[in-house]
Backbone as CSV, one residue per row, in Angstrom:
resi,resn,N_x,N_y,N_z,CA_x,CA_y,CA_z,C_x,C_y,C_z
1,MET,16.872,18.333,-2.969,17.354,17.631,-1.687,16.523,18.155,-0.494
2,ASN,16.363,17.373,0.510,15.609,17.793,1.669,16.466,18.689,2.555
3,THR,15.895,19.841,2.930,16.678,20.822,3.774,16.449,20.558,5.244
4,GLY,15.539,19.535,5.576,15.316,19.208,7.009,14.342,20.232,7.725
5,ARG,13.695,21.101,6.942,12.810,22.054,7.620,11.593,21.387,8.124
6,PRO,11.133,21.646,9.361,9.969,20.962,9.986,8.731,21.226,9.258
7,VAL,7.702,20.368,9.426,6.415,20.490,8.836,5.746,21.763,9.412
8,ASN,5.178,22.558,8.630,4.368,23.695,9.089,2.978,23.197,9.455
9,SER,2.842,22.847,10.783,1.571,22.234,11.278,0.376,23.053,11.001
10,GLU,0.520,24.421,11.195,-0.596,25.276,11.088,-1.138,25.311,9.666
11,ARG,-0.145,25.371,8.718,-0.457,25.380,7.297,-1.200,24.038,6.849
12,ALA,-0.630,23.007,7.419,-1.240,21.640,7.081,-2.657,21.557,7.681
13,ALA,-2.858,22.050,8.932,-4.195,22.019,9.467,-5.240,22.871,8.712
14,ASN,-4.726,24.102,8.285,-5.585,24.914,7.441,-6.009,24.281,6.208
15,THR,-4.977,23.548,5.629,-5.300,22.857,4.339,-6.301,21.769,4.523
16,GLU,-6.159,20.986,5.643,-7.164,19.918,5.805,-8.540,20.486,6.087
17,ARG,-8.641,21.616,6.860,-9.978,22.140,7.133,-10.614,22.639,5.830
18,THR,-9.829,23.256,5.003,-10.345,23.764,3.731,-10.863,22.620,2.839
19,VAL,-10.011,21.509,2.813,-10.399,20.358,1.973,-11.670,19.722,2.450
20,ARG,-11.875,19.693,3.812,-13.141,19.129,4.296,-14.297,20.013,3.845
21,ALA,-14.170,21.330,3.925,-15.249,22.219,3.591,-15.577,22.175,2.100
22,GLU,-14.554,21.966,1.292,-14.766,21.900,-0.208,-15.167,20.574,-0.785
23,ARG,-14.959,19.504,0.053,-15.068,18.153,-0.518,-16.462,17.886,-1.122
24,GLY,-17.517,18.464,-0.495,-18.859,18.163,-0.999,-19.026,18.596,-2.462
25,THR,-18.370,19.693,-2.861,-18.594,20.192,-4.237,-17.447,19.852,-5.140
26,SER,-16.374,19.382,-4.677,-15.045,19.232,-5.452,-14.664,17.807,-5.818
27,GLN,-15.371,16.808,-5.161,-14.878,15.471,-5.423,-15.181,15.067,-6.932
28,ALA,-14.213,14.342,-7.419,-14.401,13.891,-8.884,-15.549,12.963,-9.014
29,ARG,-16.279,13.146,-10.093,-17.434,12.296,-10.417,-17.072,11.209,-11.375
30,LEU,-17.755,10.114,-11.338,-17.558,9.089,-12.290,-18.092,9.452,-13.620
31,ALA,-17.242,9.611,-14.662,-17.698,10.094,-15.975,-17.375,9.092,-16.984
32,GLY,-17.575,7.831,-16.683,-17.348,6.848,-17.663,-15.852,6.378,-17.605
33,THR,-15.417,5.697,-18.658,-14.043,5.211,-18.644,-13.275,5.803,-19.803
34,GLY,-11.982,5.966,-19.595,-11.061,6.453,-20.598,-10.715,5.395,-21.560
35,GLY,-9.890,5.801,-22.617,-9.540,4.838,-23.665,-8.753,3.611,-23.166
36,ASP,-8.086,3.771,-22.031,-7.307,2.652,-21.544,-8.051,1.855,-20.445
37,GLY,-9.353,2.148,-20.301,-10.159,1.395,-19.234,-10.026,1.987,-17.929
38,MET,-9.340,3.139,-17.683,-9.280,3.765,-16.410,-10.530,4.628,-16.215
39,ILE,-10.917,5.006,-15.069,-12.064,5.859,-14.840,-11.740,7.280,-15.102
40,ALA,-12.438,7.824,-16.072,-12.332,9.268,-16.415,-12.999,10.039,-15.354
41,GLY,-12.492,11.336,-15.167,-13.094,12.231,-14.161,-12.394,12.121,-12.861
42,ALA,-11.491,11.233,-12.676,-10.715,11.167,-11.422,-9.718,12.272,-11.474
43,SER,-9.427,12.857,-10.378,-8.499,14.019,-10.291,-7.148,13.627,-9.726
44,ALA,-6.040,14.302,-10.168,-4.686,13.920,-9.762,-3.902,15.230,-9.501
45,LEU,-2.986,15.074,-8.579,-1.995,16.093,-8.293,-0.593,15.507,-8.347
46,VAL,0.206,16.040,-9.210,1.597,15.582,-9.376,2.584,16.551,-8.811
47,ILE,3.378,16.067,-7.884,4.340,17.010,-7.201,5.798,16.494,-7.436
48,ASP,6.606,17.354,-8.093,7.889,16.899,-8.479,8.724,18.196,-8.797
49,ASP,9.918,18.328,-8.220,10.685,19.550,-8.473,11.500,19.459,-9.842
50,GLU,11.438,18.307,-10.502,12.078,18.174,-11.813,10.953,18.426,-12.900
51,VAL,11.137,19.525,-13.584,10.045,19.955,-14.582,9.891,18.899,-15.668
52,PRO,10.871,18.354,-16.288,10.674,17.369,-17.377,9.879,16.169,-16.926
53,ALA,10.179,15.597,-15.710,9.480,14.458,-15.194,8.085,14.858,-14.841
54,LEU,7.864,16.043,-14.310,6.544,16.531,-13.970,5.663,16.667,-15.187
55,ASP,6.171,17.272,-16.229,5.439,17.439,-17.505,5.102,16.095,-18.116
56,GLU,6.039,15.183,-18.185,5.862,13.898,-18.816,4.740,13.062,-18.109
57,LEU,4.783,13.055,-16.780,3.793,12.267,-16.015,2.468,12.896,-16.093
58,SER,2.318,14.193,-16.039,1.040,14.823,-16.065,0.408,14.693,-17.464
59,TYR,1.284,14.737,-18.529,0.780,14.530,-19.878,0.218,13.100,-20.054
60,LEU,0.912,12.118,-19.551,0.359,10.725,-19.668,-0.885,10.565,-18.961
61,LEU,-1.076,11.122,-17.747,-2.307,11.006,-16.980,-3.498,11.680,-17.735
62,ARG,-3.189,12.843,-18.357,-4.302,13.474,-19.094,-4.661,12.763,-20.356
63,THR,-3.720,12.473,-21.200,-3.957,11.906,-22.597,-4.158,10.436,-22.620
64,ASP,-3.418,9.617,-21.896,-3.545,8.190,-21.970,-4.543,7.651,-20.999
65,PHE,-4.796,8.323,-19.927,-5.727,7.771,-18.893,-6.915,8.550,-18.533
66,SER,-7.028,9.746,-19.207,-8.298,10.591,-19.215,-8.509,11.166,-17.815
67,LEU,-7.510,11.351,-16.947,-7.783,11.925,-15.665,-7.984,13.427,-15.875
68,GLU,-8.888,14.031,-15.049,-9.184,15.424,-15.176,-9.809,15.946,-13.947
69,PRO,-9.271,16.976,-13.299,-8.077,17.715,-13.739,-6.753,17.067,-13.313
70,VAL,-5.651,17.326,-13.888,-4.281,16.925,-13.459,-3.525,18.148,-13.169
71,ASP,-3.399,18.525,-11.869,-2.661,19.665,-11.578,-1.174,19.350,-11.063
72,THR,-0.368,20.319,-11.143,1.095,20.068,-10.860,1.618,21.101,-9.844
73,ALA,2.640,20.627,-9.164,3.289,21.467,-8.172,4.789,21.135,-8.119
74,ASN,5.640,22.162,-7.962,7.095,21.937,-7.872,7.619,21.662,-6.502
75,ASN,6.771,22.023,-5.485,7.258,21.910,-4.136,6.050,21.871,-3.186
76,SER,6.313,21.661,-1.926,5.199,21.437,-0.989,4.357,22.701,-0.784
77,SER,4.999,23.892,-0.840,4.152,25.107,-0.728,3.144,25.162,-1.851
78,ASP,3.526,24.954,-3.139,2.541,24.954,-4.198,1.561,23.914,-3.969
79,ALA,2.016,22.774,-3.529,1.092,21.595,-3.311,-0.044,21.973,-2.306
80,PHE,0.428,22.565,-1.121,-0.624,22.938,-0.087,-1.601,23.944,-0.667
81,ARG,-1.090,24.908,-1.502,-2.012,25.878,-2.012,-3.050,25.198,-2.926
82,LEU,-2.721,24.206,-3.738,-3.673,23.540,-4.558,-4.576,22.655,-3.677
83,LEU,-4.020,22.056,-2.682,-4.912,21.225,-1.848,-5.982,22.040,-1.000
84,GLN,-5.695,23.387,-0.840,-6.671,24.144,-0.162,-7.892,24.360,-1.017
85,GLY,-7.724,24.199,-2.391,-8.811,24.490,-3.293,-9.715,23.279,-3.619
86,ARG,-9.164,22.019,-3.497,-9.928,20.825,-3.876,-9.385,19.589,-3.265
87,HIS,-10.199,18.586,-3.278,-9.794,17.208,-2.951,-9.257,16.496,-4.265
88,TYR,-8.170,15.737,-4.082,-7.622,14.958,-5.213,-7.817,13.498,-4.953
89,ASP,-8.174,12.718,-5.968,-8.379,11.252,-5.767,-7.026,10.585,-5.583
90,VAL,-5.989,11.092,-6.316,-4.616,10.450,-6.195,-3.602,11.591,-6.287
91,VAL,-2.569,11.452,-5.495,-1.407,12.314,-5.473,-0.151,11.579,-5.775
92,PHE,0.578,12.039,-6.760,1.854,11.454,-7.200,3.012,12.232,-6.611
93,LEU,3.855,11.597,-5.796,4.848,12.336,-5.068,6.316,11.922,-5.443
94,ASP,7.151,12.852,-5.738,8.552,12.630,-5.803,9.103,12.505,-4.391
95,VAL,10.257,11.899,-4.153,10.719,11.803,-2.788,11.714,12.946,-2.458
96,ARG,12.701,13.170,-3.295,13.717,14.183,-2.936,13.243,15.496,-3.547
97,MET,12.784,16.376,-2.631,12.343,17.720,-3.063,12.740,18.719,-2.057
98,PRO,12.793,20.043,-2.451,12.999,21.100,-1.479,11.862,21.192,-0.443
99,GLU,12.129,22.036,0.594,11.133,22.114,1.711,10.832,20.751,2.306
100,LEU,9.590,20.320,2.246,9.320,19.031,2.744,9.614,17.962,1.666
101,ASN,10.243,16.860,2.003,10.474,15.781,1.010,9.233,15.085,0.864
102,GLY,9.207,14.068,-0.115,7.925,13.348,-0.386,7.440,12.509,0.789
103,ILE,8.417,11.926,1.478,7.930,11.063,2.645,7.345,11.988,3.701
104,GLU,7.843,13.145,4.008,7.253,14.023,4.984,5.925,14.541,4.478
105,LEU,5.838,14.892,3.216,4.527,15.377,2.661,3.543,14.320,2.637
106,GLY,3.919,13.085,2.347,2.977,11.903,2.408,2.473,11.699,3.773
107,ASN,3.307,11.882,4.784,2.880,11.741,6.232,1.834,12.814,6.569
108,VAL,1.866,14.009,6.014,0.816,15.001,6.228,-0.447,14.651,5.545
109,LEU,-0.279,14.196,4.253,-1.517,13.838,3.514,-2.366,12.752,4.178
110,ARG,-1.633,11.729,4.728,-2.372,10.608,5.293,-3.149,10.977,6.582
111,ARG,-2.899,12.161,7.077,-3.649,12.680,8.310,-4.900,13.322,7.960
112,PHE,-5.139,13.534,6.614,-6.383,14.187,6.275,-7.628,13.290,6.631
113,ALA,-8.759,13.927,6.819,-9.945,13.124,7.238,-10.208,12.054,6.113
114,GLU,-10.065,12.427,4.868,-10.214,11.526,3.783,-8.957,11.696,2.818
115,PRO,-7.919,11.052,3.181,-6.624,11.197,2.439,-6.711,10.710,0.992
116,PRO,-6.045,11.378,0.160,-6.015,10.876,-1.264,-5.177,9.678,-1.320
117,ALA,-5.364,8.834,-2.390,-4.369,7.728,-2.636,-3.028,8.395,-2.976
118,ILE,-1.928,7.739,-2.558,-0.653,8.201,-2.703,0.218,7.258,-3.513
119,VAL,0.841,7.773,-4.614,1.770,6.978,-5.412,3.115,7.739,-5.415
120,PHE,4.130,7.060,-4.962,5.505,7.652,-5.010,6.161,7.485,-6.390
121,VAL,6.790,8.456,-6.915,7.521,8.353,-8.220,8.862,8.944,-8.008
122,THR,9.896,8.084,-8.086,11.274,8.530,-7.750,12.304,7.711,-8.524
123,ALA,13.523,8.230,-8.549,14.632,7.544,-9.119,15.383,6.675,-8.087
124,TYR,14.916,6.709,-6.837,15.662,6.046,-5.777,14.873,4.921,-5.232
125,GLU,15.502,3.707,-5.109,14.833,2.535,-4.657,14.742,2.478,-3.142
126,GLU,15.626,3.164,-2.456,15.785,2.840,-0.955,14.675,3.399,-0.106
127,TYR,13.732,4.169,-0.649,12.642,4.770,0.198,11.402,3.843,0.044
128,ALA,11.407,2.735,-0.657,10.212,1.985,-0.912,9.475,1.499,0.420
129,VAL,10.314,0.995,1.299,9.720,0.410,2.584,9.079,1.577,3.404
130,ARG,9.694,2.690,3.476,9.078,3.799,4.154,7.890,4.319,3.573
131,ALA,7.826,4.258,2.206,6.651,4.740,1.516,5.493,3.821,1.744
132,PHE,5.685,2.528,1.752,4.546,1.596,2.002,4.149,1.606,3.444
133,GLU,5.051,1.930,4.315,4.649,2.077,5.766,3.732,3.212,5.943
134,LEU,3.788,4.197,5.020,2.929,5.367,5.037,1.557,5.053,4.467
135,GLY,1.432,3.838,3.844,0.157,3.480,3.193,0.118,3.803,1.702
136,ALA,1.304,4.001,1.081,1.215,4.271,-0.341,0.644,3.154,-1.173
137,CYS,-0.085,3.506,-2.236,-0.604,2.479,-3.067,0.420,1.791,-3.981
138,ASP,1.397,2.558,-4.373,2.427,2.042,-5.253,3.668,2.900,-5.173
139,TYR,4.857,2.363,-5.739,6.051,2.981,-5.708,6.712,2.769,-7.099
140,LEU,6.708,3.891,-7.854,7.229,3.818,-9.220,8.679,4.320,-9.369
141,LEU,9.438,3.667,-10.161,10.791,4.102,-10.397,10.838,4.834,-11.804
142,LYS,11.514,5.957,-11.820,11.679,6.735,-13.070,12.722,5.980,-13.955
143,PRO,12.521,6.037,-15.268,11.382,6.615,-16.036,10.171,5.606,-15.907
144,VAL,9.023,6.195,-15.791,7.783,5.461,-15.614,7.238,4.975,-16.960
145,SER,6.951,3.706,-17.107,6.453,3.177,-18.318,4.890,3.348,-18.259
146,ARG,4.293,3.314,-19.414,2.755,3.438,-19.471,2.102,2.225,-18.777
147,ALA,2.690,1.039,-18.970,2.124,-0.178,-18.371,2.225,-0.156,-16.829
148,ARG,3.337,0.387,-16.385,3.526,0.427,-14.883,2.592,1.473,-14.327
149,LEU,2.403,2.533,-15.032,1.509,3.615,-14.541,0.087,3.110,-14.517
150,ARG,-0.342,2.277,-15.522,-1.593,1.714,-15.474,-1.877,0.863,-14.273
151,THR,-0.890,0.062,-13.858,-0.953,-0.741,-12.643,-1.173,0.133,-11.438
152,ALA,-0.334,1.204,-11.361,-0.460,2.126,-10.161,-1.838,2.750,-10.059
153,LEU,-2.383,3.177,-11.161,-3.732,3.808,-11.168,-4.806,2.840,-10.793
154,SER,-4.624,1.536,-11.241,-5.549,0.505,-10.846,-5.625,0.300,-9.329
155,ARG,-4.354,0.335,-8.787,-4.318,0.138,-7.336,-4.845,1.380,-6.554
156,ALA,-4.616,2.564,-7.075,-4.990,3.728,-6.435,-6.496,4.057,-6.591
157,LEU,-7.049,3.808,-7.721,-8.490,4.161,-7.998,-9.478,3.009,-7.984
158,GLY,-8.902,1.767,-8.326,-9.824,0.608,-8.447,-10.520,0.292,-7.163
159,PRO,-9.786,-0.003,-6.010,-10.469,-0.395,-4.774,-11.507,0.552,-4.262
160,SER,-11.119,1.845,-4.388,-12.135,2.947,-3.824,-13.368,2.948,-4.667
161,ARG,-13.254,2.584,-5.955,-14.454,2.676,-6.788,-15.264,1.350,-6.699
162,ALA,-14.569,0.264,-6.640,-15.198,-1.071,-6.679,-15.585,-1.579,-5.348
163,GLY,-15.180,-0.969,-4.272,-15.576,-1.514,-2.881,-14.503,-2.434,-2.428
164,PRO,-14.781,-3.189,-1.320,-13.760,-3.959,-0.721,-13.277,-5.081,-1.660
165,PRO,-11.962,-5.526,-1.556,-11.484,-6.538,-2.463,-12.108,-7.861,-2.068
166,PRO,-12.193,-8.792,-3.095,-12.708,-10.178,-2.739,-11.793,-10.821,-1.817
167,GLU,-12.209,-11.947,-1.219,-11.434,-12.600,-0.247,-10.113,-13.176,-0.803
168,ASP,-10.150,-13.567,-2.109,-9.001,-14.123,-2.704,-8.171,-13.138,-3.460
169,ASP,-8.384,-11.884,-3.239,-7.642,-10.803,-3.943,-6.158,-10.988,-3.735
170,SER,-5.403,-10.851,-4.807,-3.936,-11.027,-4.701,-3.158,-9.657,-5.029
171,SER,-3.874,-8.582,-4.798,-3.277,-7.276,-5.113,-2.345,-6.740,-4.096
172,ALA,-2.462,-7.171,-2.832,-1.523,-6.656,-1.774,-0.165,-7.052,-2.036
173,MET,0.726,-5.995,-2.069,2.103,-6.183,-2.331,2.933,-5.663,-1.199
174,ILE,4.084,-6.358,-0.912,5.000,-5.961,0.140,6.379,-5.741,-0.543
175,PRO,6.955,-4.528,-0.370,8.381,-4.366,-0.998,9.399,-5.019,-0.119
176,VAL,10.346,-5.692,-0.757,11.428,-6.309,-0.042,12.755,-5.924,-0.742
177,GLU,13.827,-5.858,0.108,15.141,-5.458,-0.428,15.904,-6.797,-0.756
178,THR,16.429,-6.917,-1.975,17.064,-8.134,-2.407,18.368,-7.700,-3.202
179,ALA,19.539,-7.894,-2.584,20.794,-7.610,-3.287,20.770,-6.144,-3.780
180,GLY,20.411,-5.202,-2.918,20.442,-3.844,-3.275,19.289,-3.335,-4.113
181,ARG,18.389,-4.188,-4.478,17.269,-3.810,-5.296,15.926,-4.100,-4.597
182,THR,14.873,-3.364,-4.983,13.583,-3.531,-4.403,12.689,-4.416,-5.328
183,ARG,12.107,-5.419,-4.752,11.082,-6.265,-5.535,9.799,-6.308,-4.671
184,PHE,8.791,-6.813,-5.287,7.536,-6.882,-4.612,6.957,-8.298,-4.489
185,ILE,6.621,-8.660,-3.280,6.092,-9.950,-2.959,4.588,-9.837,-2.761
186,SER,3.778,-10.631,-3.500,2.328,-10.559,-3.293,1.938,-11.410,-2.165
187,ARG,0.809,-11.070,-1.582,0.287,-11.800,-0.451,0.092,-13.242,-0.792
188,GLU,-0.285,-13.552,-2.015,-0.535,-14.932,-2.464,0.684,-15.780,-2.572
189,GLN,1.871,-15.108,-2.589,3.115,-15.936,-2.698,3.546,-16.384,-1.278
190,VAL,2.990,-15.771,-0.226,3.498,-16.073,1.106,2.826,-17.351,1.662
191,ARG,3.706,-18.196,2.184,3.244,-19.493,2.781,3.157,-19.384,4.279
192,TRP,4.093,-18.646,4.921,3.952,-18.266,6.339,4.791,-17.120,6.628
193,VAL,4.416,-16.462,7.724,5.059,-15.170,8.191,5.694,-15.474,9.602
194,GLU,6.893,-15.174,9.725,7.640,-15.435,11.041,8.131,-14.060,11.645
195,ALA,7.738,-13.901,12.878,8.088,-12.652,13.533,9.527,-12.640,14.036
196,GLU,10.181,-11.488,13.817,11.534,-11.302,14.378,11.617,-9.900,14.908
197,GLY,11.125,-9.735,16.152,11.060,-8.392,16.782,10.076,-7.469,16.008
198,ASP,10.567,-6.313,15.581,9.707,-5.348,14.842,9.695,-5.708,13.336
199,TYR,10.351,-6.815,12.958,10.373,-7.207,11.581,9.635,-8.539,11.454
200,VAL,9.364,-8.900,10.178,8.815,-10.248,9.899,9.654,-10.840,8.784
201,ARG,9.712,-12.119,8.709,10.384,-12.827,7.578,9.211,-13.532,6.805
202,LEU,9.110,-13.136,5.577,8.142,-13.692,4.640,8.689,-14.957,3.963
203,HIS,8.087,-16.116,4.255,8.567,-17.298,3.571,7.573,-17.567,2.409
204,THR,8.161,-17.646,1.225,7.294,-17.701,-0.027,7.220,-19.128,-0.586
205,MET,6.342,-19.269,-1.545,6.137,-20.540,-2.267,7.334,-20.957,-3.031
206,GLU,8.194,-20.012,-3.348,9.494,-20.307,-4.124,10.557,-20.851,-3.155
207,GLY,10.341,-20.819,-1.880,11.287,-21.264,-0.890,12.272,-20.173,-0.400
208,ASP,12.016,-18.934,-0.830,12.796,-17.815,-0.428,12.301,-17.236,0.904
209,ALA,13.016,-16.444,1.585,12.674,-15.849,2.793,13.151,-14.334,2.738
210,HIS,12.207,-13.386,3.099,12.575,-11.957,2.986,12.276,-11.334,4.255
211,LEU,13.230,-10.546,4.791,13.029,-9.779,6.021,12.447,-8.375,5.740
212,VAL,11.339,-8.048,6.394,10.676,-6.791,6.122,10.393,-6.085,7.408
213,ARG,10.574,-4.791,7.458,10.348,-4.018,8.724,8.870,-3.722,8.812
214,ILE,8.188,-4.617,9.462,6.742,-4.375,9.871,6.406,-5.345,10.985
215,PRO,5.804,-4.898,12.046,5.413,-5.796,13.143,4.375,-6.838,12.608
216,ILE,4.495,-8.069,13.132,3.531,-9.138,12.686,2.081,-8.756,13.027
217,SER,1.861,-8.011,14.106,0.545,-7.638,14.454,-0.137,-6.686,13.454
218,HIS,0.746,-5.819,12.782,0.238,-5.001,11.728,-0.168,-5.786,10.481
219,LEU,0.706,-6.774,10.156,0.419,-7.610,9.001,-0.842,-8.472,9.326
220,GLU,-1.021,-8.915,10.518,-2.213,-9.689,10.825,-3.468,-8.883,10.672
221,GLU,-3.423,-7.585,11.013,-4.622,-6.764,10.861,-5.044,-6.651,9.353
222,ARG,-3.975,-6.532,8.534,-4.264,-6.313,7.123,-4.618,-7.594,6.380
223,TRP,-4.188,-8.775,6.865,-4.317,-9.987,6.025,-5.328,-10.958,6.673
224,THR,-5.886,-10.688,7.868,-6.859,-11.631,8.408,-8.039,-11.776,7.500
225,ALA,-8.520,-10.667,6.838,-9.682,-10.749,6.016,-9.369,-11.547,4.708
226,HIS,-8.107,-11.845,4.450,-7.751,-12.573,3.252,-7.361,-13.993,3.549
227,GLY,-7.742,-14.498,4.748,-7.552,-15.945,5.056,-6.352,-16.282,5.883
228,PHE,-5.606,-15.292,6.385,-4.479,-15.516,7.267,-4.958,-15.753,8.736
229,ILE,-4.287,-16.572,9.398,-4.665,-16.825,10.797,-3.376,-16.867,11.691
230,ARG,-3.499,-16.238,12.878,-2.375,-16.260,13.773,-2.381,-17.646,14.544
231,ILE,-1.296,-18.314,14.472,-1.251,-19.585,15.228,-0.295,-19.566,16.418
232,HIS,0.449,-18.530,16.560,1.477,-18.351,17.581,1.836,-16.870,17.596
233,ARG,2.406,-16.438,18.670,2.833,-15.022,18.657,3.891,-14.739,17.638
234,GLY,4.534,-15.786,17.204,5.576,-15.625,16.204,5.303,-16.025,14.840
235,TYR,4.016,-16.507,14.586,3.716,-17.060,13.221,2.262,-16.677,12.839
236,LEU,2.200,-16.322,11.528,0.959,-15.990,10.867,0.956,-16.829,9.503
237,VAL,-0.158,-17.601,9.265,-0.164,-18.444,8.115,-1.455,-18.352,7.396
238,PRO,-1.478,-18.570,6.059,-2.670,-18.649,5.283,-3.423,-19.887,5.578
239,PHE,-4.632,-19.867,6.155,-5.303,-21.088,6.620,-5.509,-22.160,5.528
240,ARG,-5.672,-21.766,4.370,-5.867,-22.763,3.258,-4.614,-23.523,3.001
241,HIS,-3.461,-23.155,3.401,-2.242,-23.884,3.165,-1.854,-24.794,4.347
242,ILE,-2.701,-24.871,5.411,-2.466,-25.812,6.489,-2.886,-27.212,6.020
243,THR,-2.008,-28.114,5.964,-2.274,-29.516,5.506,-2.370,-30.454,6.627
244,GLU,-1.987,-30.124,7.905,-2.058,-31.067,8.988,-2.042,-30.307,10.304
245,PHE,-2.839,-30.737,11.259,-2.875,-30.228,12.566,-2.674,-31.445,13.563
246,SER,-1.699,-31.367,14.375,-1.380,-32.553,15.218,-0.966,-32.159,16.676
247,MET,-0.931,-33.114,17.588,-0.513,-32.919,18.863,0.438,-34.036,19.283
248,SER,1.577,-33.735,19.894,2.517,-34.700,20.327,3.210,-34.244,21.601
249,GLY,3.010,-35.056,22.677,3.667,-34.695,23.925,3.115,-33.394,24.499
250,GLY,1.812,-33.072,24.255,1.270,-31.843,24.759,1.513,-30.670,23.854
251,ALA,2.256,-30.751,22.783,2.589,-29.674,21.953,1.780,-29.792,20.659
252,HIS,1.161,-28.640,20.251,0.378,-28.675,18.983,1.196,-28.011,17.808
253,THR,1.033,-28.579,16.646,1.699,-28.027,15.512,0.790,-28.115,14.291
254,VAL,1.152,-27.336,13.275,0.519,-27.378,12.028,1.617,-27.586,10.932
255,THR,1.227,-28.180,9.844,2.170,-28.317,8.690,1.743,-27.402,7.549
256,VAL,2.651,-26.571,7.135,2.364,-25.610,6.005,3.499,-25.740,5.005
257,ALA,3.202,-26.011,3.801,4.168,-26.177,2.746,5.320,-27.061,3.120
258,GLY,4.880,-28.205,3.885,5.918,-29.218,4.301,6.718,-28.827,5.480
259,HIS,6.458,-27.679,6.092,7.218,-27.323,7.289,6.297,-27.353,8.540
260,THR,6.895,-27.828,9.650,6.130,-27.921,10.848,6.227,-26.640,11.660
261,LEU,5.158,-25.994,12.029,5.166,-24.764,12.796,4.361,-24.981,14.121
262,PRO,4.850,-24.304,15.182,4.174,-24.490,16.489,2.853,-23.665,16.588
263,VAL,1.900,-24.295,17.317,0.679,-23.628,17.588,0.702,-23.314,19.128
264,SER,0.579,-22.104,19.551,0.528,-21.829,20.977,-0.702,-22.229,21.628
265,ARG,-0.784,-22.464,22.934,-1.975,-22.758,23.646,-3.049,-21.775,23.472
266,ARG,-2.679,-20.487,23.359,-3.610,-19.406,23.273,-4.413,-19.502,21.920
267,HIS,-3.764,-20.062,20.890,-4.375,-20.160,19.554,-4.897,-21.461,19.154
268,VAL,-4.675,-22.505,20.021,-5.094,-23.861,19.635,-6.558,-23.932,19.351
269,ARG,-7.330,-23.368,20.191,-8.860,-23.512,20.070,-9.284,-22.861,18.737
270,ASP,-8.770,-21.692,18.357,-9.159,-21.015,17.195,-8.715,-21.823,15.938
271,VAL,-7.507,-22.406,15.989,-7.092,-23.181,14.805,-7.950,-24.450,14.720
272,ARG,-8.287,-25.142,15.791,-9.006,-26.335,15.716,-10.452,-26.039,15.254
273,ASP,-11.069,-24.892,15.713,-12.382,-24.584,15.346,-12.433,-24.216,13.820
274,ARG,-11.450,-23.556,13.355,-11.393,-23.217,11.911,-11.308,-24.483,11.059
275,ILE,-10.520,-25.460,11.631,-10.354,-26.727,10.783,-11.710,-27.488,10.842
276,LEU,-12.415,-27.473,11.973,-13.705,-28.191,12.072,-14.723,-27.561,11.152
277,ARG,-14.746,-26.168,11.183,-15.777,-25.546,10.297,-15.478,-25.745,8.860
278,ALA,-14.218,-25.747,8.492,-13.781,-26.082,7.130,-14.230,-27.442,6.714
279,GLY,-14.034,-28.402,7.668,-14.448,-29.820,7.431,-15.932,-29.912,7.186
280,LYS,-16.713,-29.240,7.963,-18.223,-29.294,7.835,-18.566,-28.708,6.456
281,ARG,-17.922,-27.584,6.055,-18.267,-27.068,4.698,-17.907,-27.977,3.629
282,GLY,-16.827,-28.820,3.807,-16.419,-29.652,2.808,-17.299,-30.858,2.701
């Protein structure tokens, strides 16, 4: 359980400086692929105060996915000591631990000059949104299946090895709370995004709507490269799903998935230009 002890900023700073100095000689090299198609030679650090869970996950990473080395730590103090010695490609974090909890430790890791990919592994669903706000690649619930671990490793290691995702990539996932459980909505399922203060409501192709704590401006930054366009301060939509652009009584609107959405004066020109360019390409 978390004791509420504050982050040791000096220790974290020393760790980051050491990691920078050592990174030139300690980064994992591409050494081919493991038996399951994962990249061998990638390094991992597993942090969990529960020894059975720690041993099981580290064993899977070594034997089934050919990661090397796979180091382990039972708490943040041990983790910082290991991080002083090398850079890790991916760090697996439990949430509820002594000293710093996983969320606090993840917040320290993301401040590194070149932070490792972070995957949370926990028995608790309620921390998923906070984990993804920190930039976690994935959020696994115990017990972790081999198939689910394969997906997490693909998200953690694949993009960094393969370069930027293609424009139609559907790997971006958003965690949403539904009836006390956490499920994941892919970017490709979203038909439009509606702002509600510091939250957004994701309207999906299934007709569902999910409230998520993230400002629409942050989502716009992440999704613009994947074809989403801001049409209004309160709306973000995938351009390819706009089926109509019209003006009535001085008001501009677009139709997306059969729904009429407003286009603000500020964004009219951008929307019109995008439609014209798409028409020329067609």
